C-alpha positions in Angstrom: 7.6 32.4 7.8 6.9 34.1 11.2 8.8 33.5 14.6 6.2 34.4 17.2 7.4 35.4 20.7 7.9 32.1 22.9 6.8 34.2 26.7 3.4 35.2 25.3 0.9 37.1 27.4 -2.4 35.6 28.5 -5.3 37.0 30.0 -3.4 39.0 32.7 -0.7 35.7 33.1 2.3 35.2 31.5 3.7 32.3 30.7 7.3 31.2 29.6 8.3 28.0 27.4 11.6 26.4 28.3 13.3 23.7 26.5 14.5 20.9 29.3 15.0 18.0 27.2 15.0 14.7 29.4 14.8 11.2 29.2 11.5 10.6 28.4 11.8 12.6 25.0 14.6 15.1 23.4 12.0 18.0 23.0 10.3 18.0 26.3 9.6 21.7 27.3 8.5 22.9 30.2 5.7 25.7 30.7 5.8 27.8 33.5 3.1 30.2 35.0 5.5 32.4 37.2 2.2 34.8 38.6 0.4 31.7 39.9 3.4 29.7 41.2 2.7 26.7 38.5 5.0 24.7 36.4 3.5 22.4 33.8 5.9 19.8 33.9 4.4 17.1 30.4 6.2 13.9 31.0 10.0 15.6 31.3 11.5 13.2 34.1 9.5 10.3 33.2 11.7 7.3 31.8 12.2 7.0 28.1 9.1 5.4 26.2 9.2 1.5 26.8 10.3 0.5 23.6 13.7 2.7 24.4 14.3 1.8 27.6 17.4 -0.3 28.8 16.6 -3.4 30.1 16.3 -3.8 34.3 15.7 -1.1 36.9 17.9 1.4 35.6 15.2 1.7 32.7 12.3 2.4 34.7 13.7 5.4 37.1 12.8 8.7 36.8 15.3 11.6 35.9 15.8 12.3 39.2 18.4 15.3 39.0 16.0 16.8 35.9 13.0 16.9 38.6 15.1 17.8 41.8 16.8 20.8 39.7 12.8 21.9 38.7 11.8 22.0 42.1 14.4 23.9 43.0 13.4 26.6 41.0 10.8 27.1 44.2 7.0 27.2 42.0 4.0 26.4 44.6 2.6 23.9 42.5 4.1 21.4 40.1 1.6 19.6 37.4 2.6 16.8 35.6 1.2 14.3 33.2 0.4 11.4 35.4 -0.4 12.8 38.6 -2.5 15.1 40.7 -1.1 18.7 40.9 1.2 18.3 43.8 3.7 20.6 46.2 7.2 20.3 47.0 7.6 18.3 50.1 9.5 21.4 51.8 6.8 23.9 51.0 
């Protein structure tokens, strides 16, 4: 078995793959492309899958502390799995 570098360089762009966990899935990761100012979020801040949600409105909420912390990192663009790319409101 070989363990590869988790931060390879692809055609002049360094990427960083980070485990962030979250309510949607404990194995959620994000991919940062720092020199492009982009953070790929996937589903990390979304509510848990339907079959794992608590009943009521609380089960439908996004993980606000997690997305707040990720946006505070200061990337120019954020790309999640269910929306067009977006910029933070204070950029």
